[in-house]
C-alpha distance (Angstrom), angle and dihedral (degrees) to the residues before:
residue distance angle dihedral
M1 . . .
E2 3.76 . .
F3 3.75 133.3 .
C4 3.78 113.7 -110.9
G5 3.75 138.4 154.0
K6 3.78 138.0 54.4
H7 3.80 123.5 -90.9
N8 3.80 132.4 -177.4
N9 3.77 118.8 -145.8
S10 3.74 141.1 144.4
L11 3.74 139.5 -123.1
D12 3.78 116.6 -116.1
A13 3.81 122.4 -131.2
K14 3.85 90.5 -87.3
G15 3.79 94.4 52.1
R16 3.80 95.8 -103.1
L17 3.81 120.6 146.7
I18 3.77 125.4 -159.2
I19 3.82 109.2 -131.6
P20 3.85 106.6 -136.6
A21 3.76 116.0 -104.9
A22 3.81 92.8 -115.4
F23 3.75 90.9 56.7
R24 3.82 92.8 44.6
E25 3.83 88.0 53.6
N26 3.81 90.4 52.5
L27 3.79 90.8 45.2
S28 3.81 89.1 57.2
S29 3.79 87.9 64.3
Y30 3.80 86.0 66.2
D31 3.83 89.2 55.1
S32 3.85 89.6 -125.6
T33 3.77 140.9 101.7
T34 3.79 90.4 -161.4
L35 3.74 127.6 103.9
F36 3.76 130.9 -176.2
I37 3.78 108.5 -139.5
T38 3.80 120.0 -164.5
N39 3.80 144.5 149.7
D40 3.73 121.2 -76.0
V41 3.78 110.3 -114.9
F42 3.81 95.4 -116.8
D43 3.83 112.5 -3.5
K44 3.78 123.0 78.5
C45 3.79 94.7 -112.2
L46 3.78 139.9 88.5
I47 3.78 128.9 -111.1
A48 3.81 123.5 -146.4
Y49 3.77 118.5 -156.7
P50 3.80 130.7 -172.0
V51 3.80 110.6 -121.4
A52 3.81 95.0 -104.0
E53 3.86 92.2 51.7
W54 3.77 91.1 44.4
K55 3.83 91.2 54.0
K56 3.83 90.0 51.9
L57 3.78 91.1 50.6
V58 3.78 94.1 48.6
E59 3.80 92.6 48.8
K60 3.80 91.5 48.8
A61 3.84 91.3 49.0
K62 3.80 92.2 47.0
S63 3.80 91.1 52.0
R64 3.79 92.2 60.6
P65 3.83 122.6 90.2
Q66 3.83 104.2 -80.8
T67 3.82 90.6 -155.5
Y68 3.83 94.2 67.3
D69 3.76 112.6 101.6
G70 3.80 92.5 -137.2
V71 3.81 91.4 52.1
K72 3.84 89.9 49.1
Y73 3.81 90.1 51.3
Y74 3.82 90.8 48.5
M75 3.79 92.7 48.3
R76 3.77 91.0 50.3
R77 3.80 99.1 41.4
V78 3.82 99.3 39.9
I79 3.78 110.9 18.1
G80 3.79 97.0 32.6
S81 3.82 96.1 48.8
A82 3.81 96.3 49.0
T83 3.79 121.1 122.5
K84 3.82 123.7 -162.4
C85 3.83 105.7 -129.9
E86 3.78 123.7 -167.5
M87 3.79 115.8 -154.7
D88 3.78 115.0 -126.7
K89 3.85 126.0 -138.6
Q90 3.82 89.8 -86.6
G91 3.79 91.6 55.4
R92 3.79 94.1 -108.0
V93 3.84 128.1 139.5
L94 3.77 124.0 -161.3
I95 3.80 110.0 -127.6
S96 3.80 111.5 -152.5
A97 3.81 118.3 -112.3
A98 3.81 89.8 -119.6
L99 3.80 92.5 55.8
R100 3.77 92.7 45.0
K101 3.76 89.2 53.1
D102 3.81 93.7 47.4
A103 3.79 91.6 53.4
G104 3.82 96.1 36.4
L105 3.77 92.5 -120.8
T106 3.80 109.5 169.2
G107 3.79 108.8 147.1
E108 3.79 125.8 -40.3
V109 3.81 113.1 53.2
V110 3.79 137.5 -179.8
L111 3.80 121.0 -141.1
I112 3.83 117.7 -159.9
G113 3.76 124.7 -170.1
L114 3.78 112.2 -137.4
G115 3.77 102.5 179.1
D116 3.79 104.3 -95.2
K117 3.80 97.0 20.3
I118 3.80 144.9 30.6
E119 3.79 127.3 -125.2
I120 3.79 117.6 -145.1
W121 3.86 114.6 -159.4
D122 3.74 136.1 176.6
S123 3.79 102.1 -112.5
G124 3.81 94.8 -122.5
E125 3.79 93.6 46.8
H126 3.82 91.2 48.9
D127 3.80 90.6 52.1
S128 3.80 93.6 50.2
V129 3.84 94.2 47.1
N130 3.80 91.6 50.3
D131 3.81 95.5 47.0
L132 3.79 96.6 97.4
S133 3.81 124.4 -168.6
P134 3.80 117.8 -126.6
A135 3.84 88.3 -106.8
Q136 3.77 92.1 53.6
K137 3.81 91.4 48.8
E138 3.79 90.9 52.2
A139 3.85 91.8 48.1
F140 3.79 90.5 49.2
K141 3.81 91.4 48.8
E142 3.78 89.3 56.7
E143 3.78 91.7 45.1
F144 3.79 92.9 49.6
H145 3.81 90.9 47.6
Q146 3.83 89.7 52.5
L147 3.82 89.6 48.8
G148 3.78 93.5 46.8
L149 3.82 93.9 -117.0
């Protein structure tokens, strides 16, 4: 099963986030209630990975030349900032204060299923990133065409 869909939610006062039921159902196919939550490499959002997908990502990153500046940045930004989060009986995960600060998460959030991972955005940040100019839309149309999407 894959994660898909867009869900609006909010953080509680302790920084806990309820994982939507549809995502929890998909997570059960991984036989785990654990997520690794980390920074996105460039965007101001967080990414949540099931354990199996996280292990694949770490192995792939470790197999790259560790002397490359881009690889070092990736390792620090993504791998180094990750937190292992266990879902409680209510389907909540506690997002660390450091990760909440990095992504600007303060209250209302948007969770987006992207197949093997989940993006977690501050609602305002998500809206601003997805508000494309006409020029951006045209450029993306051309890019999508070239990629066969």
